[in-house]
N, C-alpha and C positions, 0 to 999 in steps of 0.2 A: 547612608552611605556605607555602612559596614555590613549591611545587607546584602546590597548592590558592590559591592569588592566581592563579596562571597562569590554570587550567582555571577560574576564578569569571570573570577577565577575556575568556578566549576566549568565555562562551557571552553575556558582554555584547555583546562585539562580532559575533557572533554575531546575535540579536539586535536590533544596529542593524543589521546590514547586512539581515536580512529584511524590517526598519520599513522603512528606504529603498528596498527594495527594493518594498515594498508602495502606496508613496507615487509612487513611479514610474510604476508597473503602471496605479495609479488616474489616474495626468494623462494616460498613453497612451490607455488605455483610452476615458477619459472623451473624448478629442478627435476618437475615431476617431466614424464617422457609424452609425451603428446602420444595421442591415440587415436589412428585413424577410423571414420565411422562411415563407413559405406552404408548409404539408403539407396534403396532401387527407385528409382525414379518411374520405372513403366509401371502400368495402370494395369490390374488383376486379366487375364483374359479370361471370356465369356466360358471356359472349361472349368476355371480355378471359382468363379463364381458359381457355379452351377454345383462342384461338389458342396462346395459351402451352404449353399441353399439346401442338398441332400440331408449334411449335418446338421442345418440349423433345426431342419423340420424329422428328424430321427429323435433330436434331443428333446424336442419340444414337447412328443408325445411320450417321454421317459415319466416313470412313476418318481425316481428318486433326483430328478430337475431341482439346483434350489435358486432361487436370487439372484446370486450372484454371478452361476452361467447363463439365466435368463439375461440378466445385463451385457455380458461377452455377446450373448445371441444378438442382441437392440443393434449395441454398438456396430456389430458386424455387418448387419441389414443396413443399417444407415449407410456406411460405407460401400456395402454394394450397390446403394438405390442412387447414389450419387454420380460411384463411378456408370452406371447403366444411363443414369438421364443424361450424362454426359457423350458417352457414346452415341445415346440414338440422336441428342442433337447434332454430331459432329458427321451420323452417317446418314442422315434425311436429307440435307440440300446434293449430297453426294448422288445418292440415289435418283435423286429428282432430275442431276444436271446428266447422267447418264443415261436415262429415261425419256429425256426431251432428244439427246443426241440419236439412241437407236429410233426414233421416232421420226427425227429429221431426215433420218437416213430411208426410212421404210420397209414395210415388207421385200421379201424375195421375189422376183421376177420367178411366174408363173415358167413351166416347160416352153410351151409355145411361145411365148414370149422371147424380143431379144434377151441375149446375154448381156449381165454387167459386169462391169470389170472386174480384176480380179481383187484388185486393192480395194475398190468399195465392197467388194463380199468377204476380204477379210478382215476390213474394218467393223465390217458391222458385226460378223463374229466374235472378234474381240471385244465388243461394245456389249455384245448380248451376255458373254460369259462374264466380264467384269458387271454386269446390274446383274445378274441372276447373284454371283457370290454374297455380292455387298445386299443386296435383298434379301437373302438369308440370312445373314449376320444380322440385318436392321431388326428383322423380325425375330430372330432371336432372343434381342436385347431387348423387343416389347417384351417379349411373354415373361421371360427372366426378371423385369423389372414389375411386373404385376405379379410374378409371384412372390420376388420379395416383400413386397405393399400386404399381402395376402399373411405370407407367414409374421411380420410386423405386426399388423392387426392380434393373430393367435400368440406371439409370447406376448403382447398387453394386454390379452385376457388372460394369461395363466397366471402373467406377473401379479394381477389383481388378484384372482384366484388364490394363490400363494401368501397374498400380504392375509387376507380376507380370513384363513385359515389359521396363521400365524397370529391373528388381534385377535379371535376366538379362541385360540387354545386353552386349554383347562390345565391349571398351574395349580400348587399348593395353593391353600389359604396360609395369608399373613398373622392367621393366630393360630397355625400347627407351629406346638415348637418342635417336633420333629423337622420341619421346614425350615427354620435357622441352622440346628445343628446338623445337616447335611450339609449349609452352608459354609458353615462354621468349618468343617471336615473337608471340605474343598476349596479353601481359598490361598492353604499354603501352597497347593498346586501349582496356582498363578501367582505367589509369590517368590517360589523357585524357579520357575521360567521368567520370571521379569529381569531376576537377580541372575541366571544364566547368558540371557539378551544384555543385561549393564557389564557383567563383566567380561564377554567377549567381544562388545562395542567399545571397551575402553583398553583391551589388550591388543586388539589386533588393528585398531584402526587410528592413523596417524601418528608423527613422535612429538618428543617435546616442543620443538617450532612450529609444530602446525596449533599445537592444542592452543601455546601461549598467543601464535597471530589472534585465534578464537575467541579466547575470551578475552584479550582486551578489544578487539573490536566491539565485541555484545555490551562488556562494560561502557566502551564509547556511544554507544547505539544509544542504551537508557540513558548517559549523561545531557546527552543531545537533549533526549524526548523528555524528559527531564528539565531542564534548562529554558525550555523553548515551552513546556506547562506554566515556570513560575514569569516567565515573562512576556508571553506573550496572551495570555487570557485575564488579567488581571489588566491590560492597557485595553483590552474588546469592550470590558463590564466599565471600564472607566468614562465612557461616553455615555451622554445624554438618552434617554431610552423614554422619553415623552411620548410619543406615538405611536400606536400598533407597530407601524409598520417598520421602527426599528426598534422594538420588542421581537417581531419576527426573526429578521437577516440578522440580531443576536443569537437568537435561537438556533438559527440554520448552522450560524459557524461552531455553537458550541457541538452542537449534534454530529456535525461532519469532523472536527477537533475530537470529538473525544470516541466516537465510531473509529475511526482510522490511526488514531497514534498507535496504542499497543500491539494492534495486528501489525501493523506496518515496521513498528521495531520488531517485533517477533518476527517477521519473514526475513528483513533483513538479517537478522541475527541466523535464521534457520540457512539460509540463501549460501551466508559465509563459511556453516560448516558442510553445506554440500559441496562449495568450490574448493574448500579442501580434503574433500573425500573423506571427511569425519563420521558420515552416514552410513550405517548397514543398510540392508534391506528392511529390515521389521525396525528398527530407528525412525527409518525414515517415515513409516507409514504411521507409527505412532505420534511423530512429530506431525504430521500433517493432520491428525487429531486434535495435538494440542494448539495448533493455529485455528482446526475451526474452532475448536470453543472458545479462545481467547478470543473470536470472533462474535461469536454468539453471547459472549458476554460484553464484551464492549459496545454492542450495537445497540442492547438493551439498556447498560448505563448510559451509553449517548441520546437512546430515546426521552427515557427518565428525566435527566439533567436537562436538555434540550427545551421539554416541555414542560416540567412540574417546575425546574429552578428554586428547589427549595431552600438556598439561603443567598438566591439573588430575588428575591419579591419587585423588583424594580422592572427585571426583563420577564415577569412570567406571564404567557401567553393563557393559561388559563385560568380561571375566575376563582381562584381560589383560595380559602386563607392559607398560614405558612404550616399548620398541622395538618390539615387535609392534600396540601400538596407533598410535605414532609415524608405521609405516609402510603400515597399511592408510589412515591419515587423508590423507597426503600423495598417495598412489595416486590416491584418491576425489575430489580436493580439485581436483589440474590433471588426472587426466581431465573434470571438470565444465568446466573451464576451456578443454580442447581441446572441446568440445562447444558450449560458448560462440561460442567463435572459428567453429567450421562453422556453428553460426544467424548469426551477423552475418556472415560471407562469404557461404552462400547468399544471403540478402536481399539482400546488394549486388549479386551475380552476376543476378540477378533482374532487382531493379530500374534496372541500370544495362544490361542487355541486355548483358552478357559472353559473349565466346567457350564456344562449350562446352565445348572442349579447358580451360578456366580451372576450369569447374565439375566437370571430372573429375579433375582433379589434386587441388583441396581435396580432393574427396572420401576420393583417394588417400591425401592426406600427412595427413589424420583417421585413417585404418583403420589407415595405419603407425605413427602416434605412439599409438593406444591397443594397437596389436598390441606396441612398446615398453614402455609401461607395462604393460600384464598380462607381459610376461615377465618385465623386472624385479621384481616385485611378487614373484614365481616366486624367480628367486633372491636377493633378499632375505629372503625368507621361510625358504630353505631353510637363510640364513647365520645368523640369529636361533638358528633349529633347532639348529643344529651347535652355536655359542656358548652356547645353552641346558644342552646334553646330552639333551633330553626331546625329545618328540614334540609337535606344538603340535595340539589338537584341531581349531580349526578347518583349521590349515594343511594337514590330512589328508586334506581334500576340495578346497580351492584348489590344491593345487599339482598335479594330473591337469587341474583342469577349466581353469584358466588359461593351462595349457602347451599343450592342448587347442585354446582357443579362440582364443590369440595364431599356433598353426599355420596356422588354418583360415583367420585373415583375410590370414596370410601367403602362404598358399597362393592364394588368391582374389587378391592383388594380382599374383603373380607370371603365372598364370595369365590373366588380362586380365578380369577379372571386380569391378574398381572399386567400382558400384553395391553388389554384396553384401558387399564390406568392407566398404563405410561403412555399410551395414545394421546387420551383423553389431558393429561396433564399436559401435553406436548403443547397439543393443540392451542389449550389455554394460554399459553405464553408467547408462542408462536404469536399468535392473534391478536393478544396487549400489547406485543410491541413492534406488530405490522399497523394496527392500528393508530397504536400514537405518531410512529414517522409518516403516515398517511396524513392525518391531521397534521402535522407542521407543515408540510408540502405542500398540501392545497392553501392554508394561509398564505405562506409563501410566493405560491401563482398567485393568488387575489391577490396581494399584497405588488406583486410586480406590475400585473397587469392595468392595477387600477393606478399607476402613476401615468400611463400612457392614456387616459381616459380623455374626454372629449373636452373638459371644462379647465385639465391640468394643463400649467403653461410646458411640462416636459412634451405634453402630447402632441401639444399645437407644436410646439417647435423640432418635433420628428415629423408631423405630417407636413410640417412645411418644408424639410429639408428634401422629403421622400418626393415633393409635388401634389399630397393628396389632400382631401381634404380632412379635417379633424374626425369628423363623424364615420368616414372612411377608414380612418386610423383602427379608431376604437371598435368600428363592427369586426374589422379581421383580427383585432386584437383577443374580440369575446369568443370568437371562432377558434382561436388557435391556444387561448384559455383552457377554452370546454376539450379540443385535444388532448393538452396537458392532463389533465386532470382524468379523462377516460384512461389514459395509458398511467398514470398514478395508480389509478380503482385497478386498473389490469396488474400491475407488478404485484400491490396489495394481494391480489387474488390469488400471484402464481408463488406467494410467496406463503400462504396461508395453505392450499394444498399442497405442497409439496409431498411433505414426509404423505402423503393418502397413496402413496405409490402412482401416482400420475404425474408423469413428468412434463417436463415443460415440453420437450422433444414431442411429444403422443399431441399436446394441444396445437405446438403450431405446426403440425403433419394436417392433423385437422385444418387448421388453418389453412394452411398450403393447398388441400387437394379440395377447397369450395373450389364450384363452378363459378367462377366472376365470368357477367356479359354473357356471352354468344360465340358458339362457333360458325366460323364463315371457311366452308370447305374445307381443309384440311390445319386452320388457324384456329388454336385453342386458346383461350385466352386464360391465364393460369395467375396465380398470385403474385409471381415475380414480375409477371412482363408489365400488369397493371400498375402496379404500386410503380416500379422503375417507371413507364412511359409517366404518370400521373407526377411524379418527382421531376424528369424532365420537362413535361408542361409548365410545368410553375416555376422550374430556376430559369427556365429560357423566358418567359413573360416575363419576371423581376428582372434578367438581364437586360430585355427591351425597353424597361420600363427606364433605368438606369440610364441607359445610354440618351433615350428622348428628352432624361431633363437633364442630361449635359450637353447637348445638342441646342438645347431650347434656352437654360439658360448659362452655356460658357461658350461652344463654340460659335453659333449661328449668329449670337448679337454682335460678333468681333469681324463679321464680313460688311461687304457694302448691299446685301441682298434686303430688298425690305421686307418688313413685318410680315405680310403675307403671303411672300415667298417662303418665310423661314418657318414660317405655320404650317403651310403646304409641305414644307421637307419633315419636319416632324409629325406628320398625323401619317404621312406613306411610308415612312421608317415604322412607325407605329404598326400599319397593316401588313407590311412586309416580315417583321418581328413574330405576329401572333402568326400569322400566313406558317410562318416556316416552323415556329414552336411545333405546330398542327402536325405540320408533316412530320416534324423528328418522332411526336411523341407518337404518331402512328406504325413508327416506321419502327419503333420501339419494341412495339405491340405483335411488329411479323409480318402487319400489310405491306404488300410490294404495291406499283405504280396500277396492275393492273386491276387488284383489288379494288383501290383506290376508285380507280377510275366504274370500277361496275355499282358501288354504293352511290358516286355521283350519280351514274346515272340514272341509280333508282331513285334517289331523293329529286332529280331533277323534274320528274313528272307531278309529286306534291306540291315543290316549288312552285313550277308552272301554275295552278291551278290557287293553292291557300295563299304563297307567301309572293306572288307578283309584284305587289307596290313595292314589300319591302326588299325585294331585290331591286327594283327600277329605281327608288331612294338609294341605295348602296352605292349603285354601278354612278347614277346622276353626280351625286356625292365626288366620286371618284375622279369623274370630270370636270367637275368645277373646281377643283385642286388640281389637275393637270391643264385643262384649260384656262384657267382663271378667269371667264368673264366677268365675277365679281371678287371680292377681296374683302380681307379682313379691315375694315377701315371705311371702303367706300362707302357712300351715301344712293343709296337708291330706294326704286319705288317699283312695286312691284302685286299687285292684287289690292291695288288703294292702299298700299301700306307702303309710309315714305321713313325712315331713317338709316341707320348704319349699321352695319354687318357687323357683326361682334362676332359669330363660332359658325362653321362651317362644319358638322357633326357626319357622322355616319349616315345618320337616316333624311334628319333633319337640319337646314340652317337658322340659327338667331339672330333675327334683327331686332336693334334699339329705338323707339320710336323717338320722335323728337319732344314728346310726355314721359321718358323713362319708361317706359312700358316694353316688355320682352313680348316680342312675335315670334313664333315658331313657323316656319314653312316647308314643306318638305323638301325634298330635293328633286324632285321629276319636276317641281312648277318651274324652276328656273330654267330646266332644260327645254319643253314644250309651250314653255309661256312667254308674255313680253315682259321684260326687266329695263327698267329705263336706270342708268347707271351715271351719277351727277359727276362721278370722279374717275371712269374710266382709264382715260387717258391720263390726265393732268385733275388740277381741285379749281380749275378754271371754270365760271359760269355764269350765265348771263340773268341778268336781273330784269322784270319790269314793273317800273312804277309809273302809277296812274293819277295823274293831278290835276283840278280843280280849279279854273279862277275865274274872274267876273268880265262879264260881257265887257267893260271900259276898259281893259286889261292892255298892253300895247303886247301881240301877240311877238313880236321880234324883241325885246327886252325880255318877254317871261322865255324864252328859249337861251337865250344868252346866261338868262341869272341862273338856269337849271344845268347846263352845260359847264356852268363855273362851280356850281355845287359839287358836282361828280366829277370834274378835273381835280379839284380839290382833297375830296376824300383819299385815305393812303389806302383803302381798298379797292382802288377801280382801279383799271390799269389802264396805262395809257395807246397801247397796243390792242386792238383796235379798240380807235375812241368812242366815245358816249355818244347818242344822239338821241336829240328831242325833236318830237314831233305833234303836230298840230291834229287830231284825229276828227275832231268833229265837235258840234254843237249841241250843248246839250239843252236841257232844261232849265238850267239855273247859270250858265257860264260853259266858256270855252274847256274842252278835253283835252288836255296834254298827256305825253307818255314820253317817260324820258328809259331809254335800253340804256345799258352799258354791262360791261363784262369783268365780274370781282377777281380778286385773287384766290381768294377759298369760298367756296359755295358753299360750305357748312355756314358762312359768316352772311350769309346775303340777306338772313330779317334782319341782323343788327344793322348793316347797311341802308337797306330799309326806311329803317327807324331814325339812323343818322338825318 
């Protein structure tokens, strides 16, 4: 109880600190003068874009261009490309409209032809002038867009070249004592720069009230984060974790919590300082580096804690003992922290204009620490394996790989390639964290979709609510699971190759420029249009299915319509929804009615020869649903098969015979053939029963008995009345026939038996 009261008190203090800081922020922010920020919303003109492209082209060919300058060039090119594409998309329909209007007016009449009216001539001249101006502007925009794409490719090649040059640049060996002496002499220069930046920050930014508010809010954020950790995390681990599914979900929440807790708290504190105007330009750059470092360290810790669970073996996903799990956890966590220190240090070096030798020394120290971690990991795993007396599955490949990487990093440091050594060390840490997170998320994906399998109760319930079979749901879940796994693997791939100076913009530009589909006239199917059209098609089909389900189960059963008519309405609505979805998707691709008609005309030739029967059955199905000569539940006879109509589908109709066999008959047979429908207008039907009696029987008495039996049966209707007839003389007796009408023809066999 004492511990609980302590944490409750801490939570109350955290809330009080946050509220007090918020009041101080309000006071200081309201006291600060409002500053108008006028931003131009006008897009840049073609002339300004051309000037920017000229400047970039001259800068790319410069010998002293830096990676920072190339990054700025790339950002400018991306903005210019987006602007030019937007202008092309805007101008193309306007140019087509003007061209059609000019064609509609036709050419000017010849000299010997009768003159046209002055209004028509003036209108043609004006439209021709507008068309020429817009067409010229459109062509210029297309040329500039092509030039921007070419320059973007050159910038990417230049960035790769500079990065490779920096990566393989020779530096002093770490065994060179003069290198470390020069580093020690250069380090005070950066310390003086840091002191100057700090003094400027403290002396020029904010008053006591603003600093008090920032400190109070920061303390409140820290207290809230600690209180949530002490309250929420033990509750998470208190749940039973006997199944792998429970372990996977617990690991996911642990990963999310430890990955986002500290970065979010740090970001909130930095945003508080920024809102109060307490950050100078250089301090803000260092703060951004600090946030990036905290995020890297938290990501590594979240992956290690969620995956290996060194202190919670009951939720551990990997099949390792406590010692091995703790070994992997500690090495990944401390490697991520070393990476965080590198990130913050590099940002500080860049912001404070530190001497180059200090940056080289930082890279060398980071690479050396990473190599030491790898070597220690190999040694520690070997010790654990020796203590256990058996071979470790993971360590079987971790030993040689870790040893090889450690030797490679150490060799690069000794030879004098500190940049290459730091690069390899960075790749090792990022790849380890990315693969750990990928494994965790893949397990979660498998766990999630295994709950909607064909045999699981949840899957059967979900399938019933969606109106589909459990097998269809399982198949769709398998496809969706595969898509999610591909996206996760792609995300891990992008994370790993990020620092190779291959930006995600390069990759997505490549994907965006892949020529999907084909070109029809002036229509070009790009990546964006294909994805958008596919999304629209899928969305509209899902909406159609949901509305169909609602009509079938909620609305139509409350009406007085026959069940067969209800089914016809639901089926026709599905056809209309599918056709509408396809039409909207084609419109999203850029097709107009003329182009769709042309495609339909081209396909009609193939349909006429190869798909004639399919189209005939489809049209026949529509006729059956509209005219309804047969309905679901009718008792029919067609092509020698007799039974009940169960379903009217797109191509064929399903009939269930009296032997409970399903017969699939093409729809065209119901239109072109002869169909006997016993229950077309009503369920009444006539039955005929043949009876033989001895020759010494009284025919009048036999006839009276038959009529009495028929009249007493509940299924025999009174109007029209039953009839009994003497039809002939058989070999062994008189042949009578009883004819009567029953209320339900489907029960005719039972009436004959009675």
